[in-house]
C-alpha positions in Angstrom: 112.4 98.1 95.5 111.1 99.9 92.7 109.6 102.4 91.2 107.7 101.8 87.6 106.3 104.3 85.6 104.3 105.2 82.8 103.5 108.1 81.0 99.1 109.1 79.7 100.0 110.7 76.3 96.2 112.1 76.3 96.5 113.5 80.1 98.6 115.5 82.0 98.9 111.2 84.3 101.8 109.5 85.2 100.8 106.0 86.9 103.5 105.3 88.5 104.0 102.0 90.0 105.0 101.7 94.0 106.6 98.2 94.6 108.9 96.7 98.0 110.2 93.3 98.7 108.9 92.6 102.2 108.6 88.7 102.8 107.4 89.3 107.0 105.4 92.2 107.0 102.3 92.2 107.5 101.4 95.5 105.8 102.5 98.1 103.7 101.8 101.4 102.2 103.7 104.3 100.3 103.2 107.9 102.2 103.9 111.2 100.2 103.5 114.5 98.7 100.7 112.8 96.9 98.6 111.4 99.3 99.4 113.8 102.4 100.9 111.0 104.2 97.8 109.3 104.8 98.9 105.3 104.7 95.1 104.9 104.5 95.2 106.0 100.8 98.9 103.9 99.7 97.9 100.8 100.6 100.2 98.4 98.8 98.7 94.6 97.8 101.2 91.5 98.9 101.9 89.7 95.8 102.5 85.8 96.1 106.4 86.4 95.7 106.2 88.7 99.4 106.3 91.7 97.1 103.7 95.0 97.9 102.8 96.5 94.9 100.3 99.7 93.6 99.5 102.6 90.9 98.7 105.2 91.5 97.8 108.5 88.7 100.6 111.5 89.9 100.4 114.5 88.2 102.8 115.0 86.1 105.6 117.7 85.3 106.2 118.0 89.6 108.4 115.8 92.0 107.1 113.7 94.7 108.5 113.2 98.2 107.8 109.8 100.3 109.0 106.7 101.7 106.8 103.5 102.7 105.7 102.3 105.2 106.2 98.3 106.4 104.5 97.6 109.6 104.9 100.6 111.4 108.4 101.4 109.6 109.3 104.0 107.2 111.7 103.2 104.6 113.1 104.2 101.6 112.9 103.3 97.6 116.7 102.1 96.6 115.5 103.1 93.1 114.2 106.7 94.3 114.7 109.4 91.0 116.4 111.6 94.4 116.9 111.8 98.2 115.2 115.5 100.6 116.1 116.3 104.0 112.9 116.6 105.2 113.3 118.2 109.0 109.9 117.8 110.2 111.2 113.5 109.6 115.0 114.1 110.7 115.4 112.2 107.5 115.5 111.6 104.1 112.7 111.4 102.6 112.8 109.7 98.8 112.0 111.3 96.0 110.0 110.3 92.9 110.0 112.7 89.7 107.5 112.5 86.4 
């Protein structure tokens, strides 16, 4: 799992690339505060090496809770900037700070 951040100098936006290795999975998405936890808005594309990956523009100077949804199972990012307990999910969510 990995997070890659690219800050845009001309806009208050950060391009964040989310990726997760899931060779046996058929679907994966990133869901979080930035897309209303909607898997349809966070679909990741499967690469030939079995990694799912996509880049999203997130407003800068914020932090966002997120999780991966891999074949219907929630997974945290082991390289997240932080983790935050979520009472609704009764679990920790990954956090990305941009």
